Structure formats: structure tokens, C-alpha cells
C-alpha positions in Angstrom: 0.0 0.0 0.0 1.4 3.4 -1.0 1.4 5.9 1.8 0.4 9.5 1.1 3.3 11.9 1.8 2.6 14.9 3.9 4.7 17.1 1.6 2.7 16.3 -1.6 0.4 19.3 -1.4 3.4 21.6 -0.9 5.1 20.0 -3.9 2.1 20.6 -6.1 1.8 24.2 -4.9 5.5 24.9 -5.7 5.2 23.2 -9.1 2.5 25.8 -9.9 4.8 28.7 -8.9 8.3 27.7 -10.2 9.5 26.3 -13.5 11.5 23.6 -11.8 11.1 21.8 -8.4 14.2 20.1 -7.0 13.6 17.3 -4.5 16.6 16.1 -2.5 16.8 13.3 0.1 18.5 10.0 0.9 18.1 7.0 -1.4 14.9 5.1 -0.8 13.2 8.0 1.0 10.4 7.8 -1.5 11.3 10.5 -4.0 10.5 8.5 -7.1 7.2 7.3 -5.7 6.2 10.8 -4.6 6.8 12.1 -8.0 4.9 9.4 -9.7 1.9 10.0 -7.4 2.0 13.8 -7.7 2.7 13.9 -11.5 1.1 10.8 -13.1 1.0 12.5 -16.5 4.7 13.4 -16.7 7.3 11.1 -18.2 9.6 9.6 -15.6 13.3 9.3 -16.4 15.9 7.7 -14.2 19.5 8.6 -14.9 20.5 5.4 -13.1 19.7 3.7 -16.4 22.9 3.5 -18.4 21.3 4.1 -21.9 19.4 7.2 -20.8 22.4 8.5 -18.8 24.7 8.0 -21.8 22.1 9.8 -24.1 21.9 12.7 -21.6 25.7 13.0 -21.2 26.4 13.1 -24.9 23.4 15.0 -26.2 21.7 17.0 -23.3 19.8 19.2 -25.7 18.4 16.3 -27.6 17.6 14.5 -24.4 15.5 17.3 -23.0 13.9 18.0 -26.4 12.3 14.6 -26.2 10.4 15.8 -23.1 9.7 19.3 -24.2 5.9 18.9 -24.6 4.9 17.8 -21.1 8.2 18.1 -19.2 9.5 15.3 -17.1 10.5 13.9 -13.7 14.3 13.4 -14.0 15.5 11.2 -11.2 19.1 11.3 -9.8 20.1 14.3 -11.9 23.4 14.6 -10.2 24.5 11.7 -12.4 24.4 14.2 -15.4 25.1 17.6 -13.9 25.4 19.1 -17.4 21.6 18.9 -17.7 21.2 21.7 -15.2 22.8 24.3 -17.6 20.5 23.1 -20.4 17.5 23.3 -18.1 18.5 26.9 -17.3 18.4 27.8 -21.0 15.0 26.2 -21.4 13.5 28.0 -18.4 14.9 31.3 -19.5 13.4 30.9 -22.9 9.9 30.4 -21.4 9.9 31.7 -17.8 6.1 31.7 -17.6 5.9 27.9 -17.9 5.6 26.5 -14.4 6.3 23.0 -13.1 7.7 21.7 -16.3 10.6 19.7 -14.7 10.8 17.9 -11.4 14.4 16.9 -10.6 15.6 14.7 -7.8 18.9 13.8 -6.3 20.5 11.9 -3.4 23.8 13.8 -2.9 22.9 16.9 -1.0 26.1 19.0 -1.2 27.1 18.1 -4.8 23.7 18.6 -6.2 22.9 21.8 -4.3 26.1 23.5 -5.4 25.3 22.9 -9.0 21.6 23.8 -8.6 22.5 27.1 -7.0 25.0 27.9 -9.8 22.6 27.1 -12.7 19.1 27.4 -11.4 19.2 30.1 -8.8 15.7 31.8 -8.7 14.3 29.2 -11.1 13.7 26.3 -8.8 11.9 25.5 -5.5 13.8 23.1 -3.3 12.3 20.5 -0.9 13.8 17.8 1.2 12.1 14.4 1.5 13.3 12.2 4.3 12.0 8.7 5.2 8.5 8.5 6.7 7.4 10.7 9.5 5.5 9.1 12.4 2.2 10.3 11.2 2.9 9.0 7.7 3.9 5.6 8.9 1.4 5.1 11.8 -1.1 7.9 12.0 -1.9 10.3 14.9 -2.5 8.6 18.2 -1.5 5.1 17.2 0.7 3.4 19.8 3.3 1.2 18.2 5.7 -0.6 20.6 8.6 1.8 21.1 11.3 -0.9 20.8 9.9 -2.2 17.6 9.5 1.3 16.1 13.1 2.2 16.9 14.3 -1.1 15.5 12.4 -0.9 12.2 13.1 2.8 11.5 11.1 4.6 8.8 12.5 3.8 5.3 9.4 3.4 3.1 10.5 0.2 1.3 10.6 -1.7 4.6 6.9 -1.1 5.1 5.7 -0.9 1.5 7.3 -4.3 0.6 7.1 -5.9 4.0 10.9 -6.4 4.2 12.9 -7.7 7.1 14.6 -4.7 8.6 17.9 -6.4 9.3 18.2 -7.6 5.7 16.9 -4.5 4.1 19.2 -2.2 6.1 22.2 -4.5 5.5 21.6 -4.3 1.7 21.1 -0.5 2.0 24.4 -0.1 3.7 26.3 -2.3 1.2 24.9 -0.2 -1.7 25.6 3.0 0.1 29.2 2.2 1.0 30.1 0.4 -2.2 28.6 3.0 -4.6 27.5 6.3 -3.1 30.6 6.9 -1.0 32.8 6.3 -4.0 30.7 8.8 -6.0 30.9 11.6 -3.4 34.7 11.3 -2.7 37.6 8.9 -2.9 37.6 6.6 0.1 40.4 4.1 -0.3 39.6 1.9 2.7 35.9 1.1 2.6 36.2 -1.3 5.5 37.7 1.5 7.7 34.9 3.8 6.5 32.3 1.2 7.6 34.0 1.1 11.0 33.8 4.9 11.2 30.0 4.7 10.4 29.5 2.2 13.2 31.4 4.3 15.6 29.2 7.2 14.6 26.1 5.2 15.5 27.4 4.8 19.0 27.5 8.5 19.2 24.0 9.3 18.0 22.4 11.9 20.3 25.8 12.9 21.7 27.8 16.1 21.4 30.3 15.5 18.6 34.0 15.3 19.5 35.8 14.8 16.2 39.1 14.2 17.8 38.0 11.2 19.9 36.0 9.8 17.0 39.1 10.0 14.8 41.3 8.4 17.4 38.9 5.6 18.0 38.8 4.9 14.3 42.5 5.2 13.8 42.3 8.1 11.3 43.4 11.7 11.4 41.2 14.7 12.3 40.9 15.9 8.7 39.8 12.5 7.4 37.2 12.3 10.1 35.8 15.7 9.2 35.7 14.8 5.5 33.9 11.5 6.2 31.3 13.3 8.4 30.7 15.6 5.5 30.1 12.5 3.3 27.5 11.2 5.8 25.8 14.6 5.9 25.8 14.9 2.1 24.1 11.6 1.7 21.5 12.1 4.4 22.9 9.4 6.7 23.5 11.9 9.6 22.5 15.4 10.5 24.3 17.7 12.9 22.2 19.7 15.4 23.8 23.0 16.1 23.9 24.7 19.5 21.8 27.7 20.1 23.7 31.0 19.8 22.2 32.9 22.8 24.6 32.6 25.7 23.1 34.8 28.5 26.7 35.7 29.5 27.6 32.1 30.1 30.1 30.0 28.1 28.2 27.5 26.0 29.2 24.2 24.4 29.8 25.1 20.7 30.1 21.6 19.1 27.0 20.2 17.3 25.2 17.0 18.3 25.2 14.1 15.9 22.0 12.3 15.0 21.1 9.6 12.4 18.3 10.6 10.1 16.9 7.1 10.4 16.8 5.6 13.9 16.4 2.1 12.5 19.7 2.5 10.6 21.4 3.6 13.8 20.0 0.6 15.6 21.2 -1.7 12.8 24.7 -0.2 12.9 24.8 -0.9 16.7 24.4 -4.6 15.9 20.7 -4.9 17.0 19.1 -7.7 15.2 15.8 -8.1 17.1 13.4 -5.5 18.4 13.5 -7.2 21.9 17.2 -6.1 22.2 16.3 -2.5 22.0 14.6 -2.2 25.4 17.7 -3.2 27.4 20.3 -1.7 25.1 22.5 0.9 26.8 21.8 3.4 24.0 18.0 3.0 24.0 17.6 6.5 25.4 19.8 8.0 22.7 17.8 6.1 20.0 14.6 7.5 21.4 16.1 11.0 21.4 17.3 10.4 17.8 13.8 9.5 16.7 12.2 12.5 18.4 14.7 15.1 17.1 14.6 13.9 13.5 10.8 13.5 13.7 10.4 17.2 14.6 12.9 18.1 11.8 10.8 16.2 9.3 7.6 18.0 10.4 9.3 21.4 9.7 10.7 20.1 6.4 7.3 18.8 5.3 6.1 22.4 5.7 8.9 23.5 3.4 10.5 25.4 6.3 13.9 25.2 7.9 13.9 23.2 11.1 14.9 26.1 13.4 15.8 23.5 16.0 18.9 23.7 18.2 20.1 22.3 21.5 21.4 24.4 24.5 24.1 23.4 27.0 26.4 25.5 29.1 29.8 24.4 30.5 28.2 23.9 33.9 26.1 21.0 32.5 22.7 22.7 32.3 21.1 21.5 29.1 17.9 21.6 27.1 17.5 18.9 24.5 15.9 21.2 21.9 15.1 24.8 21.4 12.5 25.6 18.7 12.4 29.1 17.4 8.7 29.5 16.9 7.0 32.7 15.7 5.9 33.3 19.3 9.4 32.8 20.8 11.8 30.1 21.8 10.1 26.9 23.0 12.3 24.6 25.1 11.7 20.9 24.6 12.9 18.0 26.7 13.0 14.3 25.6 12.6 11.4 28.1 12.1 7.8 27.2 10.3 7.0 30.5 6.5 6.9 30.7 6.6 8.2 34.3 7.6 11.9 34.6 9.5 13.0 37.6 9.8 16.7 38.6 13.5 16.5 37.9 12.6 16.0 34.2 11.8 19.7 34.0 15.0 21.0 35.6 16.7 21.9 32.2 13.7 23.8 31.0 13.2 25.5 34.4 16.8 26.6 34.4 16.7 27.9 30.8 13.4 29.9 31.5 15.0 31.5 34.5 17.8 32.8 32.2 15.4 33.6 29.3 12.2 35.2 30.7 10.9 35.5 27.1 11.0 31.8 26.5 7.6 30.0 25.9 6.3 27.3 28.2 8.2 24.1 27.7 7.2 20.8 26.1 8.3 17.3 27.3 8.1 14.5 24.8 8.2 11.1 26.5 7.4 7.4 26.3 3.9 7.8 27.9 0.8 7.4 25.7 -1.3 10.4 26.8 -1.0 14.1 26.2 -1.4 16.6 29.1 -1.6 20.4 29.4 -0.2 21.4 32.8 -1.7 24.3 34.7 1.6 26.2 34.4 1.4 26.1 30.6 3.8 23.2 30.2 2.9 20.3 27.9 3.6 16.6 28.3 3.3 14.9 24.9 3.2 11.1 24.9 5.0 9.7 21.8 1.8 8.6 19.9 0.9 12.4 19.8 4.2 13.6 18.4 2.8 14.0 14.9 1.3 17.5 15.5 3.8 18.9 18.0 5.4 21.4 15.6 2.1 22.5 14.1 0.9 23.3 17.6 3.9 25.5 18.3 4.2 27.5 15.1 
């Protein structure tokens, strides 16, 4: 069963306003399926196919001429970057034609550099990540937390009923063997795979590149370059610290999160959902899911996440700060279903420093949603789907 993507109405709206829409996201996030559902009358062209790619490389004008009448969905366009310049020429010749071409790509930095060079002002840009909670389960549904963290949210696992361990293993093999080679020259893929597994053990943690490099046996520059590869291919995202310091020294390093919690669990060697509950990093996996879920909600609105974390050198910390239109909303994340008063200490400390901050939100492993008398909210995980919409 094909699942409707939350971002589809935004995609259609942007296609009515811009000549080109660029969709970026990791492999198997559902970009092709979304395009087929949203634009059933357009030709679909995958540049993964050698014959089509060869045609586009050697005769980009002729290639695009074949689709001049109705436009096309061109998948994995970073494989033939020369097409972007030709698309610029076509768009400039008929700027009033909207939504003629929908282009997709899996390599964030490579593609975006070329898009901004050739198509600045001519294309809308959206990011499509794996399923959100609401897309996968629906609002209020109560999946078992351990199973949810184990399975992750890649669409094919659910659409095709795949075994998560096998599917994610094949995904990683494809990623390391092909995608990593395309983004940069990595001579030792076995060492890179070790680096990837070491990163999974740091999901939800403040990134220390020096210790990560030392644990992997590589130098600091290589570690930084490999982290950029993981970012470019949407394996990880780096959550930046909030800039407001209130006259205190703040931690300035980002926190590392995997875009898909199931992939992080797989890299940690978890092969059954029952292992998740007692794993020493279960709290970090739950936090990884919450942070990326809230990011997806913002991206599905075609908005920048505007999410940060806050921590000072004395150890006071708030898991997330969301810059809403009404002000900064502090958000805490707790796996437990029973909420102790101590769970609020980070938010309470932050609000004492920032009197303009909005009442806080605590997202937890409970199943209910509560509005406290002091304005604070407790959001059980089944109700995470509309958290951002309620804060904007």
C-alpha cells in the first residue's frame, strides 16, 4: 500500500509557482514514488539507467527535447550535472511555464552546489526524508517503542514488508560500495564502515571529532571529511547549539543524529526489536527519533527546522530549542513513561535565564497528552505528529 506523503500538497503548490522543483533526500526515501503519485502524466526518467544516462551525457539538448511537450520527472540528476545548464536555457526561454521539470537527487552538497549555480531563482527546493511518524502510523497510534526504533522509517521496509535487518544491511552495502565512492575517494571502505558504526554509537551525543578520529585510527581531517560525506548523503544530521549565551560559556560543538533511527540501531548490531529495550543506548535512540521527527515536520512544511540544542559548561542542558513565531520553545525528551519533577530542571533553568521563553514541552514514552496548569505540555510519543504544528 502506497502511503500518502505529507509534503505532496506543498510539492504541487510549488510546481504551480516555479519552472522547476528540486527534491533532495536519501536513497529510498520515496522521492520517485512521490513524483509518480504527484505527477502521473509526466514522463519519468531515471538517470540510473545507463542508456538514458549516456544519451543525456552526450546530447543533453536532444535528451531534453524529447520531453519538451509535457516536461518530465528526472531522477538522480546529479549523475548528469550538465543537464542543469541546459534546463536553465529552457527555463529562461519560457519563464512563464511552471512545473515543467521535477528533478531529484540523493547527494545533498554536490547537487545543491550545482543547482545554486545554474538554477538560482528558477527552482523551488524541498527535502524528502524517510516516513514521519504520522505518515507511517497515523496520529494517536501506539506502536511498541522498541519495535518502532528497531524498524526505522525507510518506506520500502513497510511498502514491501521487508525484514529490517536484511533491508538495512543491503542498503548499507549499496551506500558504502557505490554512493561513498561517487561523493569522494575513500580508499579503505572497511575502515569507513567502522567509522560509520562508531558514529552510530554517538547518536544523540555532542560530537567530538578528535576522539572519534582516534577511536577509528584516522586523522582529524579525514574524520571531518567523512562526516561531510555522511551529511551529504543524508545518513546523519548535525544539530547546532543555540547561539544565545546569557553571559555564560556555551558548548559550541554540534550534536550528531542519524536521520533514520532504524539504521542507527542496525549499525549498533541490534538484530531483534527485543534487544532495543535493554540496550545501553535506547535513550539515545529514542532521542534520535524525536529530534529527526520534529525536523521532518518542519521540512514537510517547506520550512527550515529552526531547531537547536542548548548546553552550558556547567552542565545545564535543554534537548531542543525551537524558534517559533511566538518565541523560543524549550523541549525535553525522556524515554520513560513516568515523569518526575526532575525531568523539568533543564527547562526551568533555561526559562530563568530567558524570561521571554515560551512554556516548555516534554516528549516522552507515555501514551497520553497533558496540558499542565503552568502552561507546560507533556506529549506522549503517539501524539508527536502535530507537535510542531501546535507550536508554530
